[in-house]
C-alpha positions in Angstrom: 30.1 50.8 45.2 27.3 50.4 42.7 28.5 53.5 40.8 32.0 52.1 40.4 30.7 48.9 38.9 28.5 50.8 36.5 31.4 53.0 35.5 33.6 50.0 35.0 30.9 48.3 32.9 30.6 51.4 30.7 34.3 51.6 30.3 34.4 48.0 29.2 31.6 48.4 26.7 33.3 51.6 25.3 36.6 49.7 25.0 34.8 46.8 23.2 33.1 49.3 20.9 36.5 50.8 20.0 37.8 47.4 19.0 35.0 46.8 16.5 35.6 47.5 12.8 33.5 50.2 11.0 31.3 47.7 9.1 30.5 45.9 12.4 29.7 49.2 14.1 27.4 50.1 11.3 25.7 46.7 11.5 25.1 47.0 15.2 23.7 50.5 14.8 21.3 49.3 12.1 20.3 46.4 14.4 19.5 48.9 17.1 17.4 50.9 14.7 15.6 47.8 13.6 14.9 46.9 17.2 13.4 50.3 17.7 11.2 49.9 14.6 10.1 46.5 15.9 9.2 47.9 19.3 7.1 50.6 17.7 5.4 48.1 15.4 4.5 45.9 18.5 3.1 48.9 20.3 1.0 49.9 17.2 -0.3 46.3 16.8 -1.4 46.3 20.5 -2.9 49.8 20.1 -5.1 48.7 17.2 -6.6 45.9 19.3 -8.3 48.3 21.8 -10.6 50.1 19.3 -11.5 46.8 17.6 -12.5 45.3 20.9 -14.5 48.4 21.8 -16.4 48.2 18.6 -17.1 44.5 19.0 -18.4 45.0 22.6 -20.7 48.0 22.0 -20.9 48.9 18.3 -23.8 51.4 18.9 -21.7 53.6 21.1 -19.3 54.3 18.2 -21.6 56.8 16.6 -22.5 58.5 19.9 -19.0 60.0 20.3 -19.0 63.3 18.5 -15.4 63.2 17.1 -15.3 59.6 16.3 -18.8 59.5 14.9 -18.0 62.5 12.5 -14.8 60.8 11.3 -16.6 57.5 10.7 -19.3 59.2 8.8 -16.9 61.4 6.8 -15.0 58.2 5.7 -18.2 56.8 4.3 -19.1 54.1 6.8 -22.8 53.8 6.9 -23.2 50.6 8.8 -21.4 49.0 11.7 -20.6 45.9 9.7 -18.5 48.0 7.3 -16.6 49.5 10.2 -16.0 46.2 12.0 -14.8 44.6 8.7 -12.5 47.5 8.0 -11.0 47.5 11.5 -10.5 43.7 11.3 -8.6 44.1 8.1 -6.5 46.9 9.6 -5.8 44.8 12.7 -4.8 41.8 10.6 -2.5 43.9 8.3 -0.8 45.6 11.3 -0.3 42.2 13.0 1.2 40.7 9.8 3.6 43.7 9.4 4.6 43.5 13.0 5.2 39.8 12.7 7.3 40.3 9.5 9.4 42.9 11.2 9.9 40.6 14.2 11.0 37.8 11.9 13.4 40.2 10.0 14.8 41.3 13.4 15.4 37.7 14.4 17.1 36.9 11.0 19.3 40.0 11.2 20.4 39.4 14.8 21.2 35.7 14.1 23.2 36.7 11.0 25.1 39.3 13.0 
């Protein structure tokens, strides 16, 4: 029974898609792409928070990890304050970009 309703729903959506004009189909496809970009931006903004919190909680452990310590030293960070400030700037930038994409998605979807 459940499969029949899913098939009927798919047929109805396909029929609706066939009735749309080409510009409207293109707009919907671009909206789906913008939704995907927005989702990726949200995930990245959340992923940047974890290293920042880790450095705030125990800044001395950053240099103890071999891979991360080498990368930090290779980029020229000599003190933990420089690293915290840089990660705070990256976090703020990523959050602003994700917010701008979210606002753009809201504007585009309301215009559509």
